[in-house]
C-alpha positions as a Markdown table, in Angstrom:
| # | Residue | x | y | z |
|---|---|---|---|---|
| 1 | Met | 0.1 | 0.0 | -0.1 |
| 2 | Arg | 1.3 | 3.3 | -1.0 |
| 3 | Ile | 0.5 | 6.6 | 0.7 |
| 4 | Leu | 0.9 | 9.7 | -1.3 |
| 5 | Thr | 0.2 | 13.3 | -0.1 |
| 6 | Thr | -0.7 | 16.5 | -1.7 |
| 7 | Pro | 0.9 | 19.8 | -1.3 |
| 8 | Arg | -2.2 | 21.2 | 0.5 |
| 9 | Phe | -1.9 | 18.2 | 3.1 |
| 10 | Asp | 1.8 | 18.7 | 3.7 |
| 11 | Arg | 1.3 | 22.4 | 4.4 |
| 12 | Ser | -1.6 | 21.7 | 7.0 |
| 13 | Ile | 0.4 | 19.1 | 8.8 |
| 14 | Lys | 3.8 | 21.1 | 8.9 |
| 15 | Lys | 3.5 | 22.9 | 12.2 |
| 16 | Leu | 1.4 | 20.3 | 14.3 |
| 17 | His | 2.2 | 19.7 | 17.8 |
| 18 | Lys | 3.6 | 16.3 | 18.7 |
| 19 | Asp | 0.3 | 14.9 | 20.4 |
| 20 | Glu | -1.7 | 16.1 | 17.4 |
| 21 | Lys | 0.5 | 14.5 | 15.0 |
| 22 | Gln | 0.1 | 11.2 | 16.9 |
| 23 | Ala | -3.6 | 11.5 | 16.7 |
| 24 | Leu | -3.3 | 12.1 | 12.8 |
| 25 | Asp | -0.9 | 9.1 | 12.5 |
| 26 | Ala | -3.6 | 7.0 | 14.3 |
| 27 | Ala | -6.2 | 8.3 | 11.9 |
| 28 | Val | -4.1 | 7.5 | 9.0 |
| 29 | Arg | -3.5 | 4.0 | 10.2 |
| 30 | Ser | -7.2 | 3.5 | 10.5 |
| 31 | Val | -7.6 | 4.6 | 7.1 |
| 32 | Ile | -5.1 | 2.3 | 5.7 |
| 33 | Ser | -6.6 | -0.6 | 7.5 |
| 34 | Asp | -10.1 | 0.0 | 6.1 |
| 35 | Ser | -10.0 | 2.5 | 3.2 |
| 36 | Glu | -13.9 | 2.6 | 3.2 |
| 37 | Ile | -14.0 | 4.0 | 6.8 |
| 38 | Gly | -14.6 | 7.6 | 5.7 |
| 39 | Glu | -17.8 | 9.2 | 4.3 |
| 40 | Leu | -18.0 | 9.3 | 0.5 |
| 41 | Lys | -18.7 | 12.7 | -0.7 |
| 42 | Lys | -20.8 | 13.7 | -3.7 |
| 43 | Gly | -21.1 | 16.6 | -6.2 |
| 44 | Asp | -17.8 | 18.5 | -6.6 |
| 45 | Leu | -16.0 | 16.4 | -4.2 |
| 46 | Ala | -17.2 | 13.1 | -5.8 |
| 47 | Gly | -14.6 | 10.3 | -5.2 |
| 48 | Val | -13.3 | 12.0 | -1.9 |
| 49 | Arg | -13.8 | 10.3 | 1.4 |
| 50 | Val | -13.5 | 12.2 | 4.8 |
| 51 | Tyr | -12.8 | 10.5 | 7.9 |
| 52 | Lys | -13.9 | 12.3 | 11.0 |
| 53 | Phe | -12.1 | 11.8 | 14.4 |
| 54 | Arg | -11.8 | 13.8 | 17.7 |
| 55 | Phe | -8.7 | 15.5 | 19.1 |
| 56 | Asn | -9.0 | 17.5 | 22.4 |
| 57 | Arg | -12.8 | 17.4 | 22.1 |
| 58 | Val | -12.6 | 19.1 | 18.7 |
| 59 | Gln | -13.6 | 17.3 | 15.4 |
| 60 | Met | -11.0 | 16.9 | 13.0 |
| 61 | Leu | -11.4 | 15.9 | 9.3 |
| 62 | Leu | -8.9 | 14.0 | 7.2 |
| 63 | Ala | -9.7 | 13.9 | 3.3 |
| 64 | Tyr | -8.4 | 11.3 | 1.1 |
| 65 | Ala | -8.9 | 9.4 | -2.1 |
| 66 | Ala | -8.4 | 5.6 | -2.3 |
| 67 | Asn | -7.7 | 3.5 | -5.4 |
| 68 | Met | -7.6 | 0.0 | -4.2 |
| 69 | Glu | -6.9 | -1.5 | -7.6 |
| 70 | Gln | -3.6 | 0.2 | -7.6 |
| 71 | Gln | -3.1 | 0.1 | -3.7 |
| 72 | Val | -2.8 | 3.8 | -3.3 |
| 73 | Ile | -4.1 | 6.1 | -0.8 |
| 74 | Ile | -3.8 | 9.9 | -1.4 |
| 75 | Leu | -3.9 | 12.2 | 1.5 |
| 76 | Met | -5.5 | 15.4 | 0.5 |
| 77 | Gly | -6.5 | 17.7 | 3.4 |
| 78 | Tyr | -6.5 | 17.9 | 7.2 |
| 79 | Gly | -8.2 | 20.5 | 9.5 |
| 80 | Thr | -11.2 | 21.5 | 11.5 |
| 81 | His | -14.6 | 21.8 | 9.8 |
| 82 | Glu | -14.3 | 25.6 | 9.2 |
| 83 | Asn | -13.9 | 26.2 | 5.6 |
| 84 | Phe | -12.6 | 22.6 | 5.1 |
| 85 | Tyr | -14.7 | 21.8 | 2.0 |
| 86 | Arg | -14.4 | 25.0 | 0.4 |
| 87 | Asp | -10.6 | 24.8 | 0.5 |
| 88 | Leu | -10.8 | 21.2 | -0.5 |
| 89 | Lys | -12.4 | 22.0 | -3.8 |
| 90 | His | -9.6 | 24.4 | -4.9 |
């Protein structure tokens, strides 16, 4: 299984604290173990899945696209709900 990241994802995780990075790593491991764990989006974001998890009582979102035929997961975005979907469309 190959894990690829987008520049947007790389920018969003660049300055995370150690404990938040560990929570994100756990979420990524959950996505790797079950690629259909996230909610499949429709419309402009068709083909994108969003996995929601909690960190310090705040809901965090992890956007990814999975291609199981090629064994690839592309991590596309990470953050809180505020403007998450709007920024993900760009």
